Each structure stands twice: as C-alpha cells, then as structure tokens.
C-alpha positions in Angstrom: 15.9 -2.2 118.5 16.2 -0.2 115.7 13.3 -1.4 113.9 11.6 0.3 116.7 13.7 3.6 117.4 12.5 3.8 113.2 8.9 2.9 113.4 7.6 4.5 116.2 8.1 8.3 115.4 6.8 7.4 112.0 3.7 5.4 113.3 2.8 8.3 116.0 3.4 11.1 113.8 0.7 9.3 111.4 -1.4 9.0 114.1 -1.0 12.3 115.2 -2.9 13.7 111.8 -6.2 11.7 112.9 -6.4 12.3 116.4 -8.9 15.4 116.9 -8.5 16.4 120.2 -5.5 18.7 121.2 -4.9 16.7 124.8 -4.6 13.2 123.4 -2.4 14.1 120.5 0.3 16.4 122.9 0.2 13.2 125.3 1.0 11.0 122.2 3.9 13.6 121.4 5.5 13.2 124.6 5.0 9.4 125.0 6.3 8.7 121.6 9.4 10.9 122.4 9.8 9.0 125.8 9.6 5.8 124.2 11.8 6.5 121.6 14.1 8.2 124.2 14.3 4.9 126.1 15.3 3.2 123.3 18.2 5.3 122.5 19.3 4.8 125.9 19.1 1.3 125.6 21.1 1.3 122.7 23.6 3.8 124.4 24.0 0.5 127.0 25.1 -1.7 124.5 28.4 -0.6 122.4 27.4 -0.6 119.0 28.8 -3.7 117.0 30.5 -4.1 113.7 27.0 -3.3 110.9 26.8 -7.0 109.0 28.6 -6.5 105.3 25.8 -5.2 103.2 23.7 -3.9 105.8 21.9 -0.7 104.8 20.5 0.3 108.0 23.2 -0.3 111.3 24.0 1.9 114.5 27.7 2.6 114.8 29.6 4.6 117.4 29.1 7.7 115.5 25.4 6.9 114.4 24.7 5.9 117.9 26.1 9.1 119.5 24.3 11.7 117.5 20.7 9.3 117.6 21.1 9.5 121.1 21.9 12.9 121.0 18.6 13.9 118.6 16.5 12.0 120.9 17.3 13.7 124.1 16.7 16.9 122.8 13.6 15.7 121.0 12.4 14.7 124.4 13.2 17.8 126.2 11.6 20.1 122.9 8.4 17.7 122.9 7.8 18.6 126.7 7.8 22.2 125.9 5.9 21.9 123.4 2.9 20.9 125.1 3.0 24.3 126.7 3.9 26.0 123.9 0.6 24.2 122.2 -1.5 25.5 125.0 -0.3 29.1 125.1 -0.9 29.7 121.0 -3.8 27.7 121.4 -5.6 30.0 123.8 -7.6 32.7 122.7 -6.6 34.8 119.6 -3.2 35.9 119.5 -1.9 39.0 117.2 1.7 38.7 115.5 4.1 40.8 117.3 4.6 43.6 114.8 2.3 43.1 111.8 -1.0 42.4 113.6 -1.4 38.9 111.7 -2.9 35.8 113.6 0.6 34.8 115.6 -0.4 31.2 115.3 -3.5 29.4 113.4 -2.2 26.2 111.8 -3.5 23.2 112.8 -2.0 21.3 115.7 -2.3 18.2 114.1 0.0 19.1 111.3 2.5 20.5 113.8 2.9 17.8 116.2 2.5 14.8 113.2 5.6 16.6 111.0 7.1 17.3 114.1 7.1 13.4 114.8 7.8 12.5 111.3 11.0 15.1 112.0 12.1 13.0 114.2 11.5 9.5 112.4 13.9 10.6 109.4 16.4 12.0 111.6 16.5 8.5 113.2 16.9 7.2 109.3 19.8 9.2 108.8 21.6 8.1 112.4 20.9 4.6 111.0 21.8 4.4 107.3 24.8 2.6 106.5 24.0 3.0 102.5 25.0 6.5 101.1 22.1 6.9 98.8 19.4 6.1 101.6 21.5 8.5 104.0 21.0 11.1 101.1 17.0 9.9 101.0 16.5 10.7 104.8 18.3 13.8 104.4 15.8 15.1 101.7 13.1 13.6 104.1 14.1 16.1 106.8 14.0 19.0 104.6 10.0 17.5 103.5 9.4 17.3 107.6 10.9 20.0 108.7 9.6 22.7 106.3 5.6 22.9 107.3 7.1 23.3 110.6 8.9 26.4 109.4 6.0 27.8 108.6 3.8 27.6 111.5 2.5 30.8 111.7 1.1 31.7 108.5 2.9 34.7 108.9 4.5 36.0 104.9 7.9 36.5 106.9 7.5 32.5 108.0 6.4 32.1 104.2 10.0 33.7 103.0 11.8 31.6 105.4 9.9 28.3 104.1 10.5 29.3 100.5 14.1 29.9 100.7 14.9 26.5 103.2 13.1 24.8 100.9 14.9 26.2 97.6 18.5 26.3 99.0 18.7 22.9 100.5 17.2 21.3 97.6 19.8 22.7 95.2 22.2 21.5 98.1 20.8 18.3 98.2 20.8 17.9 94.6 24.7 18.5 94.5 25.3 16.0 97.0 22.8 14.0 95.0 25.4 14.0 92.1 28.3 13.3 94.8 27.0 10.3 95.8 26.6 9.3 91.9 30.0 9.8 91.7 31.0 8.0 94.4 29.3 4.9 92.9 31.5 5.8 90.0 34.7 5.2 92.0 34.0 2.4 93.2 35.6 -0.8 91.6 33.0 -3.8 91.0 31.5 -4.9 94.2 30.5 -8.6 94.2 27.5 -8.0 97.1 26.1 -5.9 94.4 25.9 -2.7 97.3 28.8 -0.4 96.4 27.3 2.6 98.4 27.2 0.8 101.7 30.0 2.5 103.5 31.6 -0.9 104.9 32.0 -1.8 101.5 33.0 1.7 100.3 35.8 1.5 103.8 36.6 -2.2 102.6 37.8 -1.2 98.8 39.5 1.8 100.2 42.8 1.4 98.4 41.2 0.7 94.8 38.7 3.8 95.1 39.6 5.8 91.8 41.1 9.1 93.7 40.0 11.8 91.1 36.3 10.8 91.4 36.5 10.2 95.0 37.8 13.6 95.8 34.9 14.9 93.3 32.6 13.3 95.1 33.4 14.4 98.3 34.0 18.0 97.0 30.1 17.7 96.0 28.9 16.4 98.8 30.5 18.8 101.1 28.9 21.6 99.1 25.7 19.6 99.3 25.6 18.3 103.3 27.5 21.8 104.2 24.4 23.8 102.9 22.0 21.7 105.1 24.5 22.0 107.9 25.1 25.6 107.7 28.7 26.1 106.7 29.7 29.5 105.0 29.0 30.5 102.5 26.3 28.1 101.9 24.1 29.3 105.0 21.9 31.6 103.3 18.6 29.4 104.5 19.4 29.2 108.3 19.2 32.7 109.8 15.7 33.2 108.5 14.5 29.5 108.8 15.8 29.5 112.7 14.5 33.3 113.4 11.0 32.5 111.6 10.2 29.4 113.0 8.7 28.5 116.3 11.3 28.5 119.0 10.9 24.9 119.4 11.4 24.1 116.0 14.3 26.4 116.0 16.1 24.1 119.0 15.2 20.9 116.9 16.6 22.6 113.5 20.2 24.0 115.1 21.0 21.3 117.6 19.2 17.9 115.8 19.4 18.5 111.8 22.4 20.7 111.6 24.3 17.3 113.1 22.5 14.8 110.6 24.2 17.2 107.6 27.6 17.2 109.3 26.8 13.0 110.1 26.7 13.0 106.2 30.0 14.6 105.6 31.9 12.7 108.3 30.9 9.3 106.2 32.0 11.1 103.0 35.1 11.7 105.1 35.4 8.3 106.3 35.7 6.6 102.9 38.5 9.2 101.8 40.2 8.3 104.7 39.7 4.8 104.2 41.4 5.6 100.4 44.2 7.1 101.7 43.3 11.0 101.0 42.6 12.1 104.8 44.5 15.1 104.4 42.3 16.6 100.9 38.9 16.2 102.7 40.9 17.7 106.3 42.4 20.8 104.3 38.7 21.7 103.1 37.2 20.8 106.3 39.8 23.7 107.9 38.7 26.4 105.5 35.4 26.2 105.3 35.5 25.7 109.4 37.8 28.9 109.5 35.0 30.9 106.8 32.3 29.8 108.7 33.3 30.9 112.2 34.8 34.7 110.7 31.6 35.1 108.6 29.4 34.2 111.8 31.1 37.0 114.1 30.9 39.7 111.6 27.0 39.0 112.3 26.5 38.4 115.3 28.0 41.6 116.7 25.3 44.1 117.0 22.9 41.8 115.7 19.4 43.5 116.3 17.4 40.1 116.1 18.6 37.9 119.0 16.9 34.8 117.7 19.0 35.9 114.5 21.6 36.0 116.8 21.3 32.5 118.2 21.3 30.9 114.0 24.2 33.0 113.0 25.9 31.2 116.2 25.0 27.8 115.1 27.1 28.7 111.6 29.9 30.0 113.6 29.7 26.5 115.6 29.5 24.2 112.7 32.5 25.8 111.8 34.3 24.9 114.9 33.4 21.2 114.4 34.2 21.2 110.6 37.8 22.5 112.1 37.9 20.2 114.5 37.8 17.5 111.8 39.8 19.0 109.7 42.7 19.1 112.4 42.4 15.4 113.2 44.1 14.0 116.1 42.5 14.3 119.1 40.4 17.4 117.6 38.1 14.9 116.1 37.3 14.0 119.6 36.8 17.6 120.8 34.7 18.0 117.6 32.2 15.2 118.2 32.2 16.0 122.1 31.5 20.0 120.7 28.5 18.7 118.8 26.9 17.4 122.1 27.6 20.5 124.0 26.5 23.1 121.1 23.3 20.8 120.6 22.3 20.9 124.0 23.3 24.2 124.7 21.5 25.8 121.3 18.5 23.5 122.5 18.2 25.4 125.6 18.8 28.8 124.4 16.2 28.8 122.0 13.8 27.4 124.3 14.1 30.4 126.3 13.9 32.6 123.4 10.6 31.0 122.9 9.6 32.2 126.7 10.9 36.0 126.1 9.1 36.5 122.7 5.6 35.2 124.5 6.2 37.7 126.6 8.0 40.7 125.0 5.9 39.9 121.6 9.2 40.9 119.9 12.4 39.6 118.5 14.1 43.2 118.3 16.9 43.3 120.8 16.4 46.9 121.4 13.0 46.4 122.7 14.2 43.7 125.0 15.4 45.0 128.5 15.1 43.5 132.1 14.5 40.2 131.4 15.9 38.8 134.6 13.5 41.4 136.1 10.4 40.7 134.3 11.2 36.4 133.6 13.6 35.5 136.4 13.7 32.0 135.4 14.1 32.3 131.8 16.3 35.5 132.7 19.1 33.4 134.6 19.0 30.5 132.1 19.1 33.3 129.2 22.7 34.6 130.8 23.5 31.0 131.7 23.3 30.0 127.9 24.9 32.4 126.8 27.8 31.7 128.7 28.2 28.1 127.6 27.7 29.0 124.1 30.3 31.7 124.4 33.0 29.1 125.6 33.1 30.0 129.1 34.3 27.9 132.0 33.3 25.6 133.7 30.4 24.9 130.6 30.8 22.0 128.5 31.8 24.5 125.0 34.8 25.5 127.0 36.0 22.5 127.3 35.5 21.0 123.9 36.8 24.3 122.2 39.8 23.6 124.6 40.4 20.3 123.3 40.4 21.7 119.7 42.7 24.7 120.5 45.0 22.4 122.1 45.3 19.9 119.4 45.8 22.9 117.2 48.5 24.1 118.9 50.3 20.4 119.4 49.9 19.9 115.7 51.8 22.7 115.1 48.9 25.2 113.2 49.8 28.0 115.1 48.2 30.2 112.6 45.3 28.7 112.7 45.0 28.4 116.7 45.5 32.4 117.1 43.0 32.9 114.3 40.3 30.1 116.3 41.2 32.5 119.5 40.3 35.7 117.8 37.3 34.6 116.3 36.1 33.2 119.6 36.8 36.4 121.2 34.8 38.2 118.7 31.6 36.4 119.1 32.0 36.3 122.5 32.5 40.2 122.6 29.5 40.8 120.3 27.3 38.7 121.9 27.7 39.5 125.3 26.8 43.2 124.5 23.4 41.8 123.2 22.8 39.5 125.7 23.9 41.4 128.8 21.9 44.6 127.8 18.9 42.3 127.2 19.0 40.7 130.5 20.2 43.7 132.9 19.0 46.7 131.0 16.0 49.1 131.6 12.3 47.6 131.0 10.9 49.6 128.0 8.2 51.1 127.8 6.8 49.6 124.6 4.2 48.0 123.3 3.7 44.4 124.3 6.2 44.5 126.9 5.4 43.0 130.4 4.0 46.0 133.0 5.3 43.7 136.0 7.6 40.8 136.3 6.0 37.7 135.8 7.4 35.4 138.9 4.7 32.8 137.8 6.5 31.3 134.8 5.2 28.0 133.6 6.9 24.6 134.3 6.7 23.7 131.3 8.4 26.5 129.8 11.4 26.5 132.0 12.1 23.2 132.8 13.3 21.6 129.4 15.6 24.5 128.7 16.9 23.9 132.4 17.6 20.3 132.5 19.5 21.2 129.0 21.2 23.9 130.6 22.3 21.4 133.8 23.6 18.9 131.5 26.1 21.3 129.6 26.9 22.8 132.8 27.6 18.7 134.0 29.8 18.2 131.0 31.8 20.8 131.7 32.9 19.6 134.9 33.0 16.0 133.5 32.4 13.6 130.8 30.7 10.4 132.0 32.7 7.7 131.2 30.1 5.6 128.8 29.9 9.1 126.7 33.7 9.7 126.7 34.2 5.9 125.6 31.6 6.4 122.8 33.3 9.8 121.6 36.4 8.0 121.3 35.4 4.8 119.6 33.7 7.6 116.8 36.7 9.5 116.8 38.8 6.5 115.6 36.3 5.9 113.1 37.3 9.0 112.3 40.4 8.4 111.9 41.1 10.7 115.4 42.4 9.9 118.5 
C-alpha cells in the first residue's frame, strides 16, 4: 500500500491544477484525503514489519505513527477547506486591515499545492534513506510556500520569503550533516550507507567524531524546520499569515516531519553508543524552546501568533521528552499525537474567528462565546487542552514526561518544566478568556449580533479533533499504545 499512499496525493495534486471548476476540484481534494486516510488506517491495522535490507522506503513504527497522524489531520483540514474556499470565493473580500484583496489567488494552486504537500509529507514518513529523507523535507518547503502566500498580501509575502530563506538555510545545514553522516560510515557492501537499517547495524563501527558532528548539524537543520528555539524565526510569521487551514497543517503535521528527521539521526547515535550525547542536546534545546515561547506568549497581541509560539513550546516538550529517555520517550510520542490534534483544532477555530471579526488582534476580539457559540466553546476547550489541563490528552502526555524526569532524578529539569508550563498557562488564559468572555467591541468588522447559524463545515472538523483529544485524555486505545511503545523502543525508550 505504500506506493498507493505516495501516488494518490501526487496524482490528485497534479490533476487539481488541470481541473477548471471549483466544485469538482473540491470533491477531488476531499476524495484524495479520504482515500489516503483509508490506506493509512489499513496500514495501522497491520503491525509494521522490519524493512528489507537496503530498502529506501518502508514504514517502521515511528513512520507509521506520524503517517497516520498526518493523514487524519489532513482529512479534517480538507473538509474544512471546502467551506473555507467557498467563503473566500463568494464575492469580493477586503483584507481585515489594509484593504487589499483578501484572497485572490487561484483556487487550483491552493488545492494542488495542498495535495502535493500531503504527498511530500508521506515521503518523509516513509523514507528509510536519510538522503531521500532530506529531499522529502526540502520538498515540503517548496510545496507549502505557495500556500502561505495565498492571500497575496505584503505581510504574507514577507512571511513566505522568511519561510523559504530560513528553512532553506536550515535544510542546507542538514544536508551538510547528511554528508558527514556518510563520512562516518565504514565501507558498506550493499552500496547504501545512508539507509537507516545499515547505519543502525553498523553503529559500533561508525566514526564517533564525524557522527557527533553530523548529529549537531542535523539537529540545527531539522530543528529549524521543527521550530526549535533559537531557529524558529520563520514559524510565528508563517503560521500567522497563512490561511488557518494551512496553519493547522504546518503546526500539526509539518513540524512532526522535521521531528522525525531528528529522531532518525538519534536512532543512529543510539545504536553507536552515543545516546547520552544527543539526549543532552535535546534537553537543552527543549528547555530553551519552552522558555522562549513562554516569554512571547505572555501578553501576545495576535492570537494566531500566540498559537504559533505555543507550537514552539510544544516542540520543546517533544525534544525534552526524547532527551530524558526512558518512559519520557513514550510520553513525547504520545504528546506529538495530542499536540497535532489540539493545534489543528485551534487553528481551524481561529479561522472561524478571523472570518467573523476580520482581525487577528486579541484586543479587538471579544465575546466569542456570544458571537460564535460553537466556535467559542471549541476555542475554550482547545485552550484547556493545549495548556495541559485534565482530562485532555496533553495533560496525560505531559504528566508522563514529568514523572519520567522525577523518576530519573532530574529534579531541576522537572521543576523548570512545570514552572514554564504554568507560565504558558497563565499567559494564554488571560488572552483566551478575554477573547471568549469579554464585552463585544464596537469595532469595524465586528459582528453586529451572534452568528448562531455557524456553517457545519466550519465547526465539524475542529469538533472532531477536539473530541479525539478528549478521548485520548481518558483512554489511550490499545492499538495506538502498542504502536507508541514500538516506536519508543526503537528510539531507546521504554
């Protein structure tokens, strides 16, 4: 099924550029997303097998986990995109601040690039050759850049340029790290020294200095795409200026792909006996990312940028969990699932808020619970989930990481971890509750009365994602837990 998983989004994406009518193109988008999700679900039902020696493409436990997560989030985003494109294409829309056309990009470019974006992320999850993994990660940048520029505004142009520039520099550093990884390899009889299985099998024979230098460069390179501080400069602008459906995929799926690249490199170091080296680096960058995000979340004046900095924080939590090792690796992988679903729901709801209020300013958005009752409830629930409140999934995964830190004797790290989580909670609560419960402002663009007839396609996808996050906080299904345990074991966790 792996060839079909890759072929469906690429073929549908190319076809979307040729389809001239909006209706059939939207059907194609949702149909391709549903077919991809069905195949990904079928892959989940069968436990991943060990890749054939020298195979460039295969799905192990970690790849299967992130592929299923990407596919599920893309399906929700594609259903939301149907209503979004219909709303943006009906009549002349004015930009919420400057008076420029709100969305005058051809819909074919949006749908086509969206599907190609799914195809490139599928390649990332399936790549066992670290050179091909690099190519796939770079392809995600090229496929998603036109999506960020969809609104054709000078701010979206700036965000797209920064995204391309910063991520290209980062991916160039990752390419250098890939070269050094090849240098660290002894002669391989199969001619494929950069295949993950070959690297892991030859672990003790790898040259330690070259291997450590390679991981440092790969961490900087893929960490830039992942949004780890201080390499995160592109992320707040891109997430803020992109359409909300694109922001959901950037935060919930793309960052995981870069994280997978770091995990692959860490897997090689673990096999070579240098797990302590890469884990210490991940702990440092994890705490740094959480601290920087906490500073910028407090009194943030743009609610989409607030969600973007929240992504920086949660990428820090993922890095910290893997860095701590043991059961924290399981917690980090579970947190990746929880964060993707939660942030996807929040960005989609943010799109509803933006469409109603025509502004991203937190001071001008008030009374969401009265103006947009359904979206307002999802906005508050999403905040509680992403801030780590029980009984939602992120609370459980963050608790697993905290317990692992305490059990491992990392008391200072555990204290810093809890303090930063509390600071983020306080900063986000002041903003989110003010937007949800405050008095509705008499500002241009604010709805004159509650919009109780919210469109089903605008609230159903984020509601489904929020329900999944709630269920994961109450019970982790056995199949998911087994897959998480298998992926954690491969990465040296428990």
